[in-house]
C-alpha positions in Angstrom: -3.2 -6.1 14.9 -2.0 -8.0 18.1 1.3 -9.7 18.8 1.8 -12.1 21.2 4.8 -12.8 23.4 5.6 -15.9 25.5 5.1 -15.0 29.2 8.2 -15.4 31.8 8.1 -15.4 35.4 9.1 -11.6 35.3 5.5 -11.0 33.7 4.1 -12.7 36.9 2.9 -9.8 38.6 1.8 -7.5 35.7 -0.2 -10.7 34.5 -2.1 -10.9 38.1 -2.5 -7.3 38.0 -4.5 -7.4 34.8 -6.0 -10.5 35.9 -7.8 -8.6 39.0 -8.4 -5.4 37.1 -10.3 -7.9 34.4 -12.0 -10.0 37.0 -13.4 -7.0 38.6 -15.0 -5.7 35.3 -16.5 -8.7 34.1 -16.7 -11.2 37.5 -19.2 -9.2 39.6 -20.9 -12.4 40.8 -17.9 -13.4 42.6 -17.4 -12.8 46.1 -14.6 -10.8 47.4 -13.1 -13.8 49.3 -13.4 -16.1 46.4 -12.0 -13.6 44.3 -8.7 -13.0 46.5 -8.5 -17.0 47.1 -8.2 -16.9 43.0 -6.0 -14.3 42.7 -3.5 -16.1 45.1 -4.1 -19.4 43.1 -3.5 -18.4 39.7 0.1 -17.8 39.6 0.5 -22.0 40.3 -2.1 -22.5 37.3 0.9 -20.7 34.8 3.2 -23.8 34.9 0.3 -26.0 33.6 -0.4 -23.6 30.3 1.5 -21.9 27.5 1.3 -18.5 28.8 1.2 -15.7 26.3 1.0 -11.7 26.7 -1.0 -10.0 23.9 0.1 -6.5 22.4 -1.2 -3.8 20.1 2.1 -2.0 19.1 4.0 -1.5 22.9 0.6 -1.7 24.9 -0.3 -4.7 26.7 -3.9 -5.5 25.9 -4.5 -8.9 27.5 -2.9 -12.4 28.3 -4.0 -15.6 27.5 -3.0 -19.5 28.9 -3.8 -22.5 27.0 -3.2 -26.2 26.7 -3.7 -28.2 24.0 -6.7 -27.3 22.3 -7.9 -26.0 25.0 -8.3 -21.6 26.0 -7.8 -22.1 29.9 -7.6 -18.5 30.5 -8.3 -15.3 28.2 -8.6 -12.1 30.0 -8.4 -8.5 28.8 -7.4 -5.1 30.0 -10.8 -3.3 30.9 -9.5 -0.4 29.1 -9.3 -2.3 25.8 -12.7 -4.3 26.3 -15.4 -4.0 23.6 -12.6 -2.8 21.0 -11.9 -6.0 19.2 -9.0 -6.9 21.0 -10.7 -10.1 22.4 -11.9 -11.2 19.0 -8.6 -11.0 17.3 -6.6 -12.9 20.1 -9.3 -15.5 20.0 -9.2 -15.7 16.2 -5.6 -15.9 16.3 -5.6 -18.9 19.4 -8.1 -20.6 16.9 -6.4 -20.6 13.7 -2.7 -20.7 14.9 -2.8 -22.9 18.1 -6.1 -25.1 17.0 -8.2 -24.1 20.2 -11.6 -25.6 20.0 -12.2 -25.7 23.7 -13.2 -22.9 26.2 -15.1 -22.7 29.6 -16.9 -19.9 30.4 -18.7 -18.8 33.9 -22.3 -19.0 33.5 -22.8 -16.2 35.4 -20.7 -14.1 32.8 -23.4 -12.7 30.3 -20.3 -10.6 28.4 -18.3 -13.6 28.2 -20.9 -16.3 27.1 -22.2 -13.4 24.4 -18.3 -13.3 23.3 -17.9 -16.9 22.8 -21.1 -17.4 21.2 -20.6 -14.4 18.9 -17.0 -15.9 18.2 -19.0 -19.5 17.0 -18.5 -21.4 20.1 -21.5 -23.6 21.2 -22.7 -25.3 24.3 -21.7 -28.8 25.0 -22.0 -29.4 28.6 -22.3 -27.8 31.6 -20.7 -28.2 35.0 -22.5 -27.2 38.4 -19.4 -25.8 40.2 -16.0 -24.8 38.9 -12.8 -26.3 38.5 -12.0 -25.8 42.3 -15.7 -26.8 43.5 -16.7 -23.5 43.9 -20.1 -22.9 43.3 -19.9 -20.8 40.0 -21.3 -23.0 37.2 -19.1 -23.7 34.0 -20.8 -23.9 30.5 -18.2 -25.8 28.6 -18.0 -24.7 24.9 -16.9 -26.0 21.4 -16.3 -24.2 17.9 -16.2 -27.9 16.3 
C-alpha cells in the first residue's frame, strides 16, 4: 500500500535524483544534452503543481505532480518499477484527485503501455514536447 506526503522545498534534491534515475531507466530516446537541460528545468516546474512523494512504509517509491485534473509528472524509482507501485499511485490519483488527463512521450513504450493498461486512451498528439523539443507527446484521457 502506498501513502503520500506533500513535498516540501527540503525534498527537492531527493526528487531530482529520483527523476534522474527514472528518466535514465525509461527515456533512452533523450539526448544527453536535453536530459541535462530538463534536469535543470524541473525544479522550476515544482511550483506549478501539487507535488507529492509516494512511500511504501518508509521507502520512497516515486513522486507525482498534478494540476487540477491533469497528471503533469509521475516518476517511479527504477528498483520499484514493475511491482505495482505506479498502478497503485495512479489509481489513488484518479480516485482521490480526479485525474483524467496525462501526457506521455510517444517514444516511451513502457509509459504508453502503463497508461493504456490503466484505462487511458489517446485523444490528441503533439509533434513536440511542452518546450518545443522534438519529442512528440500523446495526450491521454481516461474519461
